[in-house]
N, C-alpha and C positions, 0 to 999 in steps of 0.2 A: 504494499499499499502505499503511495505516496508518503513524504514527509516533507515539509515545508522546513527549510534549512537557509540560510546564507551561504553564498557561493563559496567562500573561506572551508565553512564549516563540510559543506559536501564534496568538495575536490579533496578536502583531505582524509572525509571517510570513506570515498569512491574508488579515487584514483591511488593504488598505491604503486610504488618502484617495481619495474619487473613485468608490469599487466599489460594487456593488450587493449588500446582503447583506439574508439572509433568517436571523431567529430563529424558528425555529416549535414548535409546541407547544400543544396546547389544552388552556386550562385547568390541565394535570397537564403534568409534564415542561415547566413552559417555563426557556430556559436564562437565567435570571438574572444568575448571576455573570457569565457571557461579556459581556454587556450592560455591565456596571460595569465590566469591564475593558476593555472599548470606550472607555468614558466615562472612565475612569481613563489611557488613552493617549492620549486627545484625538485622536480619528480625524475627519475632518472631510470634509464634500460627500459623504457615503455616502447613496445610494437605497436606504433601507429598505424590506423586503417582510415582511408577514405579513396571514395572514387575520384576525388578531384583536389589532389592538394594544392594548395594554393598559398595566400600569405600566413595562414595560420598554422600551416604546417612548415613552412620556411621560417616560421620564429620558434616553433618549438625544437625542429632540428639544430638550428645555429645556437639556440639555448644549451644543447647537451643532454635533451630529455629522452631523445630516441636512440636506438640501438636498431631497427628495421622498420622499415616502410611497406605496407602493403595496400598497392593503390593502381589505377589505371590511367590516369594522364596528371602531370604535374605542370606547373605554369603560373605566372602572375597575368590574369586573363585581361588582355587589349595591351599587355606593357612589354612581356618578355618572360626571360629565365626566372626559375626562383635560384638565388645564387649560393646562400647558405645550404641549402638542399644538394646543388653541384659541389659544392667545396666539401661537404661530406662525401659524397659518391666519390668523387674524382681524387682528394686528398687526405679524407680521413678525417676533416678537421669539421667540430672539436674532438668527434668522435665517430670513426669509420662506421658505414651504413650497411646495413642490410637493404636488397630492394628486392620485390615480391611483385613483377607486374603482370596486369591484366587486363582485357578489355572491359570496356563501361558494360558491357552484356556480361560478362562472365565475373565482374565484383557484383552486379545486381545479381545475379543467380545464385551466389554465395550467400549473399543476405538472405534471399528467400528460401534456400535450403535451410540455412541457421533457424531463421523464424517459422517452418515448417516443422522442426522437429530430426529433419532429413539429413543422413551422412555425407549427401553430395548431390549436384545439380548438375542436368544433361541439357545440353544447348547444342545450337546450330551453330559455332563462332570458332573463329582461331584460323580458318581455314585461309593457306595464302600468306601467315604469317610465320615467324621463326621463334614465337613468344615460348611457345610449348617445348624449343630446344634450350630454355635460359630460366623457364620456370617450372619449376617441380611440380609445382600442383595443377598443372595442365596435361591433362590423359585422353586417350581416345578410347572408345568403347564402339562396339558395334552392337546395334539395336538387336534385341533377341526376335523380335516380332517383323521387321522390314529389312533389317541388313546394313540397315544405314549406318554409317560412320558418324559417329558425333562426338562433341568435346564432355569431358565429365571435369567439374570443378568440384573440391571439397566446400564444405558449408562454413561458414563464416561464423563464430558465437563470440562477441568480444568480450570480456572481462565485463567492459562499459563502453556503454553508448552515451554520448554529449550530441543534446542537439537544442535548438533556440526555436522556440515558437511566440505566436503574439500573445496569447491569452492562457490562464488555466482560473480554473473555478475552486471556490475554497476548499472543494473536498480533494482536490488535486487533480483533477480533470484535464486535459490539456488539448487545445486547439491550435491547430496551424492551417493557413490556408494561403494559395499563390504557388509560383511557381517551386515545386517539392522535386525531391529528390527519392532517396530511399530510408528517408527518417523514420519511417513508420516499421519497415523492415528490419533495420539495422537496430532500434529498439527492442523490437520484439527476439529478436537473437540473440540478445547481449542477456548477459547474467544479472547483471545491473544495468539502470539508467538514471541519468540526470538530465531533466531539462529546464534552462534556464528561460525565463517568459519576461513581456514587456511589462504584463500586469494580472491583478487576480481581480476576480469580477466573480458577481454572486452569481450569474447564468450564463452560461454559453448559450450566445443565441444562434440560431442557425447562418451558415455565410455558405455560398455557393461554393461546392467542390472542395469544403473544409475536410480533413481527417480530423478526427477527435481518438486521442490515444485516452484509455482508461486508466486510472488512479493505480487499478491493482497491476499493470504492466511496468509502473513507473517506481524508481525508489526515491529519487528527492525530485523537489521542485526548488528552483533558486530564483526569486524576484530580482531580473537584473534590466531595467530599462536602457535601452541603446547596446543591447548584448549583443547584436551582429554588425555593431558598423566596422569596419566602412561598408559592410555588404549592406543591403538593404530588408526590411521588414516591412512586407505591403500593407498600407493604410496607416502605418507609422513614420516609415522615412523611406529616403530615398539611399541608392547608390551615391556614396561618396568617393567617384571615379580619381578626382585628384590624388586621393589618399594611396590609391593603388600606385599611381604615376611617383608620388613621393617615396613611396618604400624601394624601389628601384636601386637608386643612390645607397639607400641604407643597407639592403643585403649585398652589395658590391663589397661595400669597405668595411672589414672587420671590426675598426675603430670605433664608425660610427654604428655599428649593430650592438657593440656591448656599451654604448651609451644608452643607448635604447633598453638592451637589458636591463642596465642599472636603474635607468629609469621607471619600468613598469615594474621591478622589485621593491623600488622605493614607496610607489605608490601603495596608500591604505584604501581601502573598498570598504564600504558599509553595507553592501546588499548581502 
């Protein structure tokens, strides 16, 4: 059942060193504040999972929180590379980073298998690519009914999934809408989950296309207004495009990046 906690308390309780952590959100509702709190608390040896690693994972990797990344695409959307990510892969700084690369479809199916309690997922995918040669979690099987050759990928069951949503009610039921990714599947696949929200309301009024996650699949809810910035939260605030551009020179320069880490760690959060 969902428990209302501060962001600091929720991260301290749910994210432990060495755990597998998924921070999901596709362009929209990215749990940036939660990622910053993980940096602030100095979590280490994490296996980070995300369909589209962007700024938040560049920051976590550069801060030395990660030992492995399971992903399907990585970059600074509309700007370029993730330079702390590249530094870790190419030069092992601040720590060597293992990578496990999949397609978007492969990652989505892995979450779906995890949410369904299945050991693996089957899909038509990876044809014409070399990913199976370098990613041991991609295999090919023959359909026992048609003889078709299909790709198989193992289920993803993170120790903790973190997402951001627009609102929760006072019982801990969570509602999110707009451009969505695999937040629902990632929460249902996880052993524990943390949802940061813009606000708490008395009642979750219907919204077209909205997803409601019931309180019994959520471990903790933290009220964090602006918790997705610089990504956006539909009906609350827009994407801060300039922030993505400003990140590029910070990520490129180890000195400027360390200044950013020091600034984050010095911040006090009341949420």
